[in-house]
C-alpha positions in Angstrom: 97.0 94.5 106.3 96.7 97.3 103.4 98.7 97.2 100.8 99.1 99.8 97.5 100.5 99.1 94.6 101.5 101.2 91.7 102.0 100.3 88.7 102.2 101.2 84.7 104.4 104.2 84.9 107.4 104.4 81.7 109.1 106.9 79.9 106.5 108.3 77.0 107.2 111.3 75.0 105.4 115.0 74.7 101.8 114.4 74.3 102.1 111.1 74.8 99.4 109.4 77.2 100.0 106.4 80.2 97.3 104.6 82.2 98.9 104.0 85.9 96.9 101.7 88.0 96.8 101.0 91.4 96.1 97.6 92.6 94.4 97.8 96.6 94.5 95.0 98.8 93.4 95.2 102.8 90.6 97.9 102.4 87.5 98.3 99.8 87.1 101.6 97.6 83.6 101.7 98.8 85.0 103.0 102.3 87.9 104.4 101.4 88.8 107.8 99.7 92.1 106.8 96.8 94.5 109.6 95.9 97.3 110.0 93.0 100.0 112.1 94.4 103.1 113.1 92.6 106.9 114.0 93.5 109.2 115.6 90.7 113.0 115.4 91.5 113.6 118.4 94.4 109.9 119.1 94.9 107.6 118.3 97.1 104.7 115.8 97.1 101.1 117.0 95.7 98.0 115.8 94.8 97.0 115.4 91.7 93.6 113.8 91.5 91.3 111.7 93.6 88.1 109.5 93.9 85.4 109.3 96.8 82.1 108.2 97.5 82.1 104.6 96.9 84.4 105.5 93.9 81.9 108.1 92.1 83.4 111.1 92.3 86.4 112.6 91.1 88.1 115.4 92.1 91.2 117.5 90.3 93.6 119.3 90.4 93.2 122.9 88.1 96.7 121.7 86.4 95.8 118.3 85.5 92.1 119.4 84.4 91.0 118.1 81.1 94.1 115.8 80.8 94.1 113.2 83.4 91.1 110.9 84.5 90.5 108.9 87.2 88.7 106.0 88.0 88.2 103.0 90.3 86.9 99.3 89.2 85.5 98.3 92.5 85.0 94.7 91.7 88.9 93.9 91.7 89.5 96.9 94.3 91.5 98.9 91.6 92.2 102.4 90.8 93.9 103.9 87.5 94.9 106.8 86.9 94.7 107.8 82.9 97.5 110.6 81.7 96.5 112.1 78.1 98.8 114.9 76.4 101.6 114.1 78.7 103.7 117.3 79.9 107.9 117.0 81.1 106.5 119.5 84.1 104.3 115.7 84.5 107.6 114.3 85.1 107.7 112.8 88.5 107.1 109.4 90.5 103.5 108.8 91.1 102.4 107.5 94.1 98.8 106.2 95.1 97.3 106.3 99.0 94.0 106.2 100.9 92.7 107.2 103.9 88.7 106.1 105.4 86.6 107.0 104.8 84.9 107.9 100.9 82.5 110.4 101.4 85.4 113.6 101.2 88.5 113.9 99.8 91.7 116.0 100.2 94.4 116.6 98.8 96.6 116.8 101.8 98.9 114.3 101.8 99.1 114.1 105.7 95.1 112.9 105.3 96.4 109.8 103.8 97.0 106.3 106.0 97.9 103.9 103.3 100.9 104.7 100.5 101.7 102.6 97.8 105.5 102.6 96.6 105.4 104.8 93.7 106.1 104.5 89.7 108.0 106.9 88.1 106.7 109.0 84.6 109.1 110.3 82.7 108.1 112.7 80.1 110.2 113.6 77.0 110.5 116.8 74.8 
């Protein structure tokens, strides 16, 4: 039974930092690509970052490059998203998701098979 649990969201001021984590059970990071997505109020879901290739290769959307860092702990089967220099437009529900196999990456949400429940990040100005 595959489960992804995202946690670590909260309220932070502009310029602050948060670290999200995604705890995974039912598959291993060596076999799957894991991505972080977000959905702001009234907007569609968008890919933010993902990690592939057995947790060794990271990919970012342009609007988070230099501010967000995705990493994995294969021993703990956990993927994290470190978010620095947060902006009001980063306010959203953040989701982690996974698809087989880790040789590929994608920011298209329809490529992902498994999804976590989401964690809310609110950036106040």
